[in-house]
ZAMARGU-4260 file (C-alpha; in steps of 0.2 Angstrom, whole numbers, plus 5000, padded with zeros to 4 digits):
<rodrens>
0) 5378/5558/5511 | 5397/5562/5513 | 5402/5575/5500 | 5419/5568/5499 | 5410/5552/5496
5) 5404/5561/5480 | 5421/5570/5476 | 5429/5553/5476 | 5415/5544/5465 | 5417/5558/5454
10) 5435/5558/5453 | 5433/5537/5450 | 5420/5539/5437 | 5436/5552/5428 | 5448/5540/5432
15) 5438/5526/5423 | 5440/5535/5407 | 5458/5533/5406 | 5457/5513/5403 | 5450/5514/5389
20) 5460/5528/5382 | 5475/5518/5389 | 5468/5502/5379 | 5466/5512/5363 | 5482/5521/5365
25) 5490/5501/5366 | 5484/5496/5349 | 5499/5505/5341 | 5516/5498/5343 | 5524/5517/5344
30) 5514/5518/5360 | 5511/5500/5368 | 5517/5502/5385 | 5514/5519/5388 | 5495/5513/5383
35) 5497/5498/5395 | 5503/5508/5410 | 5489/5520/5408 | 5477/5508/5408 | 5482/5497/5422
40) 5482/5515/5431 | 5469/5520/5427 | 5458/5505/5433 | 5469/5506/5450 | 5466/5522/5454
45) 5447/5522/5448 | 5445/5505/5458 | 5452/5512/5473 | 5441/5529/5474 | 5426/5518/5470
50) 5430/5508/5485 | 5433/5523/5495 | 5416/5532/5488 | 5406/5514/5492 | 5408/5518/5510
55) 5395/5531/5511 | 5386/5528/5494 | 5374/5513/5491 | 5382/5499/5478 | 5368/5502/5465
60) 5371/5519/5465 | 5390/5521/5466 | 5391/5510/5452 | 5378/5517/5441 | 5386/5534/5442
65) 5404/5527/5442 | 5399/5517/5423 | 5389/5532/5418 | 5404/5546/5418 | 5416/5534/5412
70) 5404/5529/5398 | 5399/5548/5395 | 5419/5555/5396 | 5424/5539/5386 | 5411/5544/5370
75) 5416/5560/5373 | 5436/5557/5371 | 5432/5547/5356 | 5426/5561/5347 | 5437/5573/5351
80) 5454/5564/5352 | 5453/5550/5341 | 5440/5553/5327 | 5425/5542/5334 | 5408/5544/5326
85) 5398/5558/5330 | 5380/5559/5327 | 5363/5568/5335 | 5358/5550/5341 | 5374/5546/5348
90) 5374/5561/5359 | 5356/5559/5362 | 5362/5544/5370 | 5374/5550/5380 | 5364/5563/5387
95) 5353/5549/5393 | 5366/5542/5403 | 5371/5560/5410 | 5354/5561/5415 | 5350/5545/5422
100) 5365/5549/5433 | 5359/5566/5438 | 5343/5558/5444 | 5351/5545/5455 | 5362/5559/5463
105) 5346/5570/5465 | 5335/5557/5472 | 5347/5551/5484
</rodrens>
């Protein structure tokens, strides 16, 4: 598979993190408009990059990697910036998600 497609996919996953952050920011009236803008831009850019990646990466693989990066990244942002709960079990769960993404990439 093309390395550029995988770069698109990784970037798509990173932009996937933007929309939950934007929705979280929008919970505060002080950041409501900014949060909505961040969420919409994140969704749009992420979707466009995923579309580009899927030209060379199969649907199931691309979707699993995309959501895995988004889920793990959002989990970490939540802990670091929003005070979300942190525990060994939660870290283990995210490690399993990341491990699954790595296995998908290596076995493709």
